[in-house]
VOBA-502811 format. One record per residue (C-alpha): residue number from 1; residue in one letter; chain; z, y, x. Coordinates in pm, 1 decimal. Layout:
! residues N
n|res|chain|Z|Y|X
NUM|A|A|Z|Y|X
...
***
This chain:
! residues 356
n|res|chain|Z|Y|X
1|M|A|-4707.1|6150.3|-5540.9
2|I|A|-4624.4|6458.2|-5748.2
3|K|A|-4721.3|6414.4|-6113.5
4|I|A|-5023.0|6619.8|-6222.8
5|R|A|-4953.7|6765.8|-6567.5
6|K|A|-5243.8|6757.1|-6813.8
7|G|A|-5320.8|6837.5|-7175.4
8|Q|A|-5408.9|7206.7|-7211.2
9|A|A|-5783.1|7216.6|-7151.0
10|P|A|-6000.4|7294.3|-7456.0
11|A|A|-6248.0|7047.1|-7593.5
12|V|A|-6608.6|7068.5|-7478.6
13|L|A|-6809.2|7294.2|-7709.1
14|S|A|-7027.0|7131.5|-7967.0
15|R|A|-7400.1|7184.4|-7935.7
16|T|A|-7388.8|7420.4|-8233.8
17|A|A|-7103.5|7627.1|-8093.6
18|F|A|-7279.0|7645.9|-7756.4
19|H|A|-7594.2|7774.1|-7926.8
20|E|A|-7399.8|8046.4|-8107.5
21|R|A|-7238.0|8169.0|-7786.8
22|F|A|-7559.0|8151.1|-7586.2
23|M|A|-7749.5|8359.1|-7838.6
24|Q|A|-7488.1|8636.5|-7847.3
25|S|A|-7659.7|8789.9|-7544.9
26|F|A|-7992.9|8796.9|-7725.4
27|V|A|-7920.1|8940.9|-8070.2
28|D|A|-8145.1|9242.9|-8009.1
29|P|A|-8455.3|9198.8|-8230.7
30|A|A|-8666.0|9273.0|-7922.6
31|F|A|-8593.0|8916.8|-7806.4
32|R|A|-8735.0|8750.4|-8118.0
33|D|A|-9084.9|8723.6|-7973.7
34|E|A|-8934.3|8505.6|-7699.2
35|D|A|-8730.5|8268.6|-7915.0
36|E|A|-8925.1|7963.9|-7797.8
37|A|A|-8870.2|8058.6|-7434.2
38|L|A|-8502.8|8124.0|-7501.9
39|A|A|-8471.1|7780.6|-7662.1
40|R|A|-8604.9|7620.3|-7344.5
41|V|A|-8364.3|7821.4|-7127.5
42|E|A|-8078.3|7734.0|-7362.5
43|A|A|-8154.9|7362.6|-7328.2
44|L|A|-8129.5|7391.6|-6950.0
45|A|A|-7802.7|7586.4|-6979.6
46|W|A|-7665.1|7322.4|-7215.7
47|D|A|-7740.4|7046.3|-6964.3
48|A|A|-7566.1|7243.6|-6686.8
49|Y|A|-7266.2|7296.2|-6914.7
50|K|A|-7241.2|6928.8|-7015.5
51|E|A|-7273.0|6809.1|-6656.3
52|G|A|-7039.7|7075.2|-6517.2
53|R|A|-7285.7|7196.5|-6254.3
54|K|A|-7060.1|7468.4|-6113.4
55|A|A|-7260.2|7522.9|-5792.7
56|P|A|-7633.4|7446.6|-5814.1
57|F|A|-7683.5|7490.6|-5438.2
58|T|A|-7462.7|7309.8|-5186.6
59|R|A|-7475.7|7178.7|-4831.0
60|K|A|-7252.9|6973.9|-4604.6
61|A|A|-6966.0|7180.2|-4466.1
62|G|A|-7037.1|7086.5|-4105.2
63|K|A|-6827.3|7142.4|-3793.8
64|G|A|-6503.1|7333.8|-3815.7
65|F|A|-6402.0|7190.7|-4153.1
66|A|A|-6152.0|6913.4|-4227.2
67|D|A|-6426.9|6708.9|-4394.7
68|P|A|-6765.2|6802.2|-4240.9
69|E|A|-6945.7|6580.1|-4492.8
70|Y|A|-6806.7|6753.4|-4802.4
71|E|A|-7064.4|6949.6|-5002.6
72|L|A|-6975.9|7317.9|-5024.1
73|S|A|-7137.1|7589.9|-5234.0
74|T|A|-7388.5|7783.6|-5028.0
75|E|A|-7278.0|8099.2|-5212.7
76|W|A|-6918.9|8044.8|-5096.6
77|L|A|-7032.8|7973.8|-4741.8
78|E|A|-7233.0|8296.0|-4734.6
79|T|A|-6928.5|8495.4|-4852.0
80|R|A|-6712.2|8325.1|-4590.3
81|A|A|-6961.1|8413.3|-4317.3
82|R|A|-6957.8|8780.6|-4420.4
83|L|A|-6576.8|8785.5|-4417.7
84|K|A|-6560.3|8627.9|-4073.5
85|K|A|-6805.7|8887.4|-3942.8
86|A|A|-6611.7|9173.5|-4103.9
87|A|A|-6283.4|9041.2|-3961.5
88|A|A|-6435.1|9021.5|-3612.8
89|E|A|-6565.1|9378.9|-3635.8
90|W|A|-6227.1|9497.9|-3768.2
91|K|A|-6058.2|9378.3|-3448.9
92|K|A|-6297.8|9551.5|-3208.9
93|P|A|-6157.0|9876.6|-3063.9
94|A|A|-6503.8|10033.5|-3072.6
95|T|A|-6543.2|9984.9|-3448.3
96|P|A|-6503.3|10319.7|-3631.1
97|S|A|-6180.8|10346.0|-3831.4
98|R|A|-6255.5|10280.7|-4197.8
99|V|A|-6049.1|10355.5|-4507.5
100|L|A|-6124.2|10186.0|-4838.2
101|L|A|-6072.4|10423.9|-5130.9
102|I|A|-6025.1|10244.8|-5463.1
103|C|A|-6070.6|10422.6|-5795.1
104|G|A|-5865.8|10226.0|-6047.4
105|S|A|-5970.6|10417.4|-6358.9
106|A|A|-6188.4|10229.3|-6607.2
107|R|A|-6385.6|10534.5|-6718.8
108|N|A|-6664.5|10748.0|-6583.1
109|D|A|-6921.4|10977.7|-6736.8
110|G|A|-7157.7|10683.9|-6784.8
111|T|A|-6914.8|10503.6|-7016.2
112|C|A|-6810.8|10581.3|-7372.8
113|P|A|-6602.2|10890.2|-7279.4
114|G|A|-6898.9|11067.8|-7118.4
115|E|A|-6666.7|11243.1|-6871.2
116|I|A|-6543.7|11163.8|-6523.2
117|S|A|-6184.5|11055.7|-6468.9
118|K|A|-5916.8|11264.8|-6301.7
119|T|A|-5869.2|10967.7|-6069.2
120|W|A|-6224.8|11013.7|-5943.9
121|R|A|-6153.6|11376.8|-5864.8
122|L|A|-5834.6|11285.7|-5678.0
123|L|A|-6025.3|11020.2|-5486.1
124|N|A|-6281.7|11271.6|-5368.5
125|T|A|-6002.7|11503.1|-5252.9
126|A|A|-5866.8|11216.6|-5042.7
127|K|A|-6216.5|11127.2|-4919.5
128|T|A|-6284.2|11478.5|-4788.3
129|T|A|-5947.1|11482.6|-4612.7
130|L|A|-6003.5|11144.6|-4449.1
131|E|A|-6347.1|11237.2|-4325.3
132|S|A|-6206.7|11560.0|-4178.9
133|A|A|-5958.6|11339.8|-3990.0
134|G|A|-6241.8|11135.1|-3838.6
135|M|A|-6219.7|10836.2|-4073.7
136|A|A|-6519.6|10655.9|-4216.7
137|T|A|-6472.0|10601.2|-4590.6
138|D|A|-6581.7|10331.1|-4832.3
139|V|A|-6547.6|10412.8|-5203.3
140|L|A|-6486.2|10122.3|-5440.2
141|D|A|-6519.8|10257.7|-5794.5
142|L|A|-6384.0|9991.2|-6029.5
143|S|A|-6509.9|10185.7|-6332.9
144|L|A|-6849.5|10032.8|-6256.4
145|L|A|-6723.4|9725.8|-6442.2
146|T|A|-6749.3|9927.5|-6763.7
147|S|A|-7082.4|10094.6|-6695.0
148|S|A|-7297.4|9850.1|-6495.0
149|Y|A|-7515.1|9567.6|-6621.3
150|N|A|-7367.7|9219.4|-6584.3
151|L|A|-7110.5|9312.7|-6320.4
152|N|A|-6785.2|9118.0|-6343.2
153|I|A|-6449.1|9055.4|-6189.4
154|H|A|-6360.1|8725.8|-6351.5
155|P|A|-5988.7|8653.7|-6408.8
156|C|A|-5776.5|8462.2|-6160.3
157|K|A|-5726.8|8100.9|-6271.8
158|G|A|-5384.1|8069.2|-6109.7
159|C|A|-5473.9|7787.3|-5867.9
160|V|A|-5187.6|7895.6|-5642.5
161|S|A|-4935.4|7792.4|-5909.6
162|T|A|-5055.4|7433.2|-5879.3
163|A|A|-5034.0|7443.6|-5498.1
164|M|A|-5107.1|7714.3|-5243.6
165|P|A|-5381.3|7517.4|-5060.0
166|L|A|-5572.9|7493.5|-5388.8
167|C|A|-5625.9|7872.0|-5371.3
168|H|A|-5915.7|7915.8|-5128.8
169|W|A|-5995.4|8216.8|-4908.8
170|P|A|-6231.6|8354.5|-5022.4
171|C|A|-6191.6|8245.5|-5384.7
172|S|A|-6406.2|7943.8|-5469.1
173|C|A|-6343.4|7948.5|-5845.9
174|Y|A|-6648.8|8165.4|-5900.8
175|P|A|-6934.1|8173.1|-5958.5
176|N|A|-6926.0|7884.0|-6202.6
177|H|A|-7284.3|7852.4|-6319.9
178|S|A|-7212.2|7578.2|-6573.6
179|L|A|-6985.2|7819.1|-6766.6
180|G|A|-7200.3|8127.4|-6717.8
181|Q|A|-6926.8|8283.6|-6502.0
182|T|A|-7159.6|8462.7|-6263.9
183|S|A|-7220.1|8808.3|-6113.4
184|D|A|-6867.3|8804.8|-5970.7
185|W|A|-6805.3|9127.6|-5779.3
186|M|A|-6514.1|8988.2|-5580.3
187|A|A|-6733.8|8830.2|-5313.0
188|E|A|-6833.0|9182.7|-5207.5
189|I|A|-6485.4|9327.4|-5263.5
190|Y|A|-6322.5|9070.9|-5031.3
191|E|A|-6559.0|9180.9|-4757.4
192|R|A|-6480.5|9548.8|-4810.9
193|W|A|-6105.5|9490.0|-4792.4
194|T|A|-6151.5|9282.5|-4477.7
195|A|A|-6354.0|9556.2|-4308.3
196|A|A|-6099.1|9830.1|-4388.1
197|H|A|-5835.6|9954.0|-4143.3
198|G|A|-5665.2|10142.8|-4424.1
199|V|A|-5663.5|10129.6|-4803.9
200|I|A|-5576.2|10395.5|-5061.6
201|I|A|-5550.0|10295.2|-5426.3
202|L|A|-5574.5|10580.5|-5675.4
203|T|A|-5512.5|10496.3|-6038.4
204|P|A|-5401.2|10626.5|-6376.7
205|V|A|-5142.2|10446.9|-6587.5
206|Y|A|-5262.2|10257.6|-6894.6
207|W|A|-4967.8|10162.8|-7116.3
208|Y|A|-4713.1|10153.2|-6830.9
209|Q|A|-4941.3|9938.2|-6614.0
210|S|A|-5252.3|9938.1|-6398.6
211|P|A|-5588.6|9958.4|-6580.6
212|S|A|-5744.3|9617.8|-6640.6
213|P|A|-6023.6|9652.2|-6376.6
214|L|A|-5761.5|9722.5|-6109.6
215|K|A|-5537.0|9440.4|-6228.0
216|L|A|-5829.0|9197.7|-6223.8
217|M|A|-5895.5|9284.3|-5858.5
218|V|A|-5526.1|9260.2|-5767.5
219|D|A|-5496.5|8914.1|-5922.9
220|R|A|-5809.4|8788.1|-5748.2
221|L|A|-5671.8|8904.0|-5411.9
222|V|A|-5397.7|8641.0|-5434.0
223|C|A|-5611.3|8423.0|-5207.4
224|A|A|-5572.4|8684.3|-4931.8
225|D|A|-5200.3|8606.8|-4924.0
226|G|A|-5163.6|8244.9|-4819.7
227|G|A|-5508.1|8124.3|-4926.9
228|N|A|-5669.6|7812.6|-4780.8
229|P|A|-5975.8|7892.0|-4565.3
230|D|A|-6097.1|7529.5|-4580.2
231|P|A|-6188.6|7397.7|-4928.5
232|T|A|-6282.3|7060.9|-4776.2
233|S|A|-5913.2|6999.7|-4702.1
234|T|A|-5859.2|6973.5|-5078.9
235|H|A|-6208.5|6840.7|-5153.8
236|G|A|-6269.2|7131.1|-5381.5
237|K|A|-6009.3|7160.9|-5655.2
238|T|A|-5819.6|6832.3|-5621.5
239|P|A|-5457.9|6906.6|-5724.0
240|S|A|-5302.1|6596.7|-5567.9
241|E|A|-5449.9|6673.5|-5226.1
242|A|A|-5343.2|7038.2|-5243.8
243|K|A|-4987.7|6944.3|-5344.3
244|S|A|-4968.1|6695.7|-5057.9
245|L|A|-5084.6|6958.9|-4809.3
246|E|A|-4830.8|7212.1|-4929.6
247|M|A|-4544.2|6963.3|-4913.3
248|K|A|-4632.5|6882.1|-4552.1
249|G|A|-4577.3|7249.8|-4471.9
250|W|A|-4803.0|7545.6|-4539.7
251|D|A|-4817.8|7854.5|-4318.6
252|Y|A|-4927.8|8100.8|-4590.0
253|P|A|-5179.3|8295.4|-4377.7
254|K|A|-5194.2|8667.5|-4459.3
255|H|A|-5564.1|8738.7|-4430.8
256|L|A|-5537.9|9116.5|-4486.7
257|A|A|-5214.1|9192.2|-4302.9
258|G|A|-5197.5|9484.8|-4060.9
259|R|A|-5390.0|9740.2|-4263.4
260|A|A|-5231.7|10074.1|-4351.2
261|Y|A|-5202.3|10175.1|-4714.7
262|G|A|-5137.0|10463.4|-4948.7
263|V|A|-5106.0|10476.3|-5328.2
264|V|A|-5161.7|10756.8|-5580.1
265|V|A|-5052.8|10689.5|-5939.1
266|H|A|-5084.0|10953.6|-6210.6
267|G|A|-5003.1|10962.8|-6579.6
268|D|A|-4934.0|11187.7|-6873.4
269|V|A|-4587.4|11105.2|-7011.0
270|A|A|-4454.2|10771.5|-6882.6
271|G|A|-4503.5|10468.4|-6659.0
272|I|A|-4591.0|10621.1|-6323.3
273|E|A|-4291.1|10499.8|-6125.3
274|G|A|-4313.9|10140.4|-6244.8
275|A|A|-4687.2|10125.2|-6177.1
276|R|A|-4642.4|10274.9|-5831.2
277|R|A|-4363.9|10030.1|-5744.6
278|S|A|-4570.5|9733.8|-5860.1
279|L|A|-4864.3|9833.8|-5642.1
280|T|A|-4661.1|9917.0|-5332.8
281|D|A|-4448.1|9601.9|-5365.3
282|W|A|-4767.5|9397.6|-5389.9
283|L|A|-4922.1|9563.3|-5084.8
284|D|A|-4599.7|9517.2|-4886.1
285|W|A|-4596.5|9149.5|-4984.4
286|M|A|-4954.2|9107.3|-4863.9
287|G|A|-4855.0|9233.5|-4520.1
288|L|A|-5012.8|9577.4|-4542.3
289|I|A|-4817.2|9860.7|-4383.3
290|D|A|-4717.3|10169.3|-4577.9
291|A|A|-4805.5|10501.9|-4419.0
292|G|A|-4470.5|10660.2|-4502.2
293|S|A|-4296.9|10807.4|-4803.9
294|Q|A|-4562.8|11076.5|-4855.0
295|A|A|-4828.7|10807.4|-4882.3
296|R|A|-4664.9|10666.3|-5198.7
297|L|A|-4725.6|10923.1|-5470.5
298|D|A|-4660.0|10916.9|-5844.9
299|R|A|-4710.9|11231.4|-6050.8
300|F|A|-4758.8|11348.8|-6407.5
301|I|A|-5062.7|11568.9|-6461.6
302|G|A|-5023.0|11769.9|-6780.7
303|Y|A|-4689.3|11631.5|-6898.9
304|Y|A|-4708.0|11612.7|-7280.0
305|E|A|-5008.3|11844.6|-7278.0
306|P|A|-5332.2|11778.7|-7470.7
307|Y|A|-5570.3|11518.6|-7330.3
308|A|A|-5862.6|11747.6|-7408.9
309|T|A|-5755.9|12002.2|-7147.6
310|S|A|-5628.9|11759.8|-6882.6
311|H|A|-5907.1|11842.5|-6635.8
312|N|A|-5819.1|12209.8|-6666.9
313|T|A|-5457.6|12119.9|-6599.6
314|L|A|-5562.1|11936.2|-6284.0
315|D|A|-5762.5|12241.3|-6172.9
316|A|A|-5445.0|12446.7|-6189.4
317|D|A|-5215.9|12188.9|-6027.0
318|K|A|-5262.8|12287.4|-5663.0
319|A|A|-4947.5|12101.7|-5561.0
320|V|A|-5069.6|11758.6|-5669.9
321|L|A|-5400.2|11811.8|-5490.0
322|A|A|-5206.7|11901.4|-5174.9
323|E|A|-4994.4|11588.5|-5220.3
324|V|A|-5306.0|11371.4|-5246.9
325|R|A|-5433.8|11529.9|-4925.8
326|N|A|-5102.4|11436.7|-4765.0
327|V|A|-5147.4|11075.7|-4875.4
328|A|A|-5485.2|11071.7|-4703.1
329|K|A|-5349.8|11242.0|-4389.5
330|A|A|-5062.9|10995.3|-4370.6
331|V|A|-5295.8|10695.9|-4399.9
332|A|A|-5533.7|10841.4|-4141.0
333|G|A|-5240.4|10887.4|-3903.4
334|A|A|-5110.8|10536.8|-3966.2
335|V|A|-5455.3|10386.1|-3903.8
336|K|A|-5480.2|10566.2|-3569.5
337|E|A|-5135.0|10447.4|-3466.1
338|L|A|-5192.7|10088.9|-3578.8
339|R|A|-5519.3|10066.3|-3389.9
340|A|A|-5353.8|10210.4|-3080.0
341|G|A|-5065.7|9963.7|-3113.9
342|T|A|-4805.8|10239.0|-3121.0
343|P|A|-4632.4|10231.8|-3463.7
344|S|A|-4275.1|10119.2|-3493.9
345|Q|A|-4250.2|9800.1|-3700.1
346|P|A|-3889.1|9683.0|-3666.3
347|D|A|-3947.4|9367.3|-3871.8
348|K|A|-4286.6|9274.8|-3725.4
349|D|A|-4167.6|8965.4|-3536.1
350|L|A|-3903.7|8845.4|-3780.3
351|P|A|-4000.2|8504.9|-3924.1
352|R|A|-3986.4|8473.3|-4300.6
353|P|A|-3725.4|8213.0|-4399.0
354|R|A|-3899.3|8157.5|-4733.5
355|P|A|-4272.7|8225.7|-4693.9
356|K|A|-4468.2|8221.4|-5016.2
***
């Protein structure tokens, strides 16, 4: 038995502290007429918090699971069913080729800046090119996290660092209703990645790194790389069972492998190469297939020029727009080859001596 280390978890909130946090969502004076109703709702939320009612709706797992009698969240089961359907459609030759376009910028003209991002403009250049090449496109705009009501990508809890089988595919950490960790966008995002034959990530650099919405998504996709598709095998989040499973030998299934990818990273004075390497290394690790050197782009737009005129600078930078079109063309070509089974993958059948 491997020792389970304990001692970091915070104490349960006091009733007073819980009240203060609960009411932070209702400070608007418009809610004061409903204080009695809010008090009743708060009492119910407090009970759920005390009892740790993570999933209010569950059912027995049923056939196909290690423990058919184990109670699984119906929300998780619904997400799993959508992923299985998307994966089945992805494999069918008759399914139209689809490229997922991801806007990694945290701003749009509905947020504090009141102006669209350059990333959004680059994305639409790629979108037009892909559609001209016969690709269906799916736009995932991560800036919606900053401009939509109660939409979240909750942070990864690092279950994989306890044991790989503890990290479930799809993620079962959320929603956690007892902690108010709801409206988790990742259930939908997993499905969109699964349905895609190609992926292009377009992002600016924020302080030498990916913007936080993009990083949140990247972290939560850890379950796609080695994640356990059967939570009953660990009876939920039981560390000892997950450690035992891993030590018996874990095959680290790559749930999103075989999709083509491209990356566009842009910045103003620094950080583009490091950010691009981080993203492409991550995608390589996940088993996605790069569409060639021209599909991995990092460029400065307006090097040491004013931020205020950066959109004008992009208007004038015809070369970078052409390079973004090349990223899209390369991914479209790679998708066609992958689906036809014709690309050269010299390392495709080489077993990994240290899978992780």
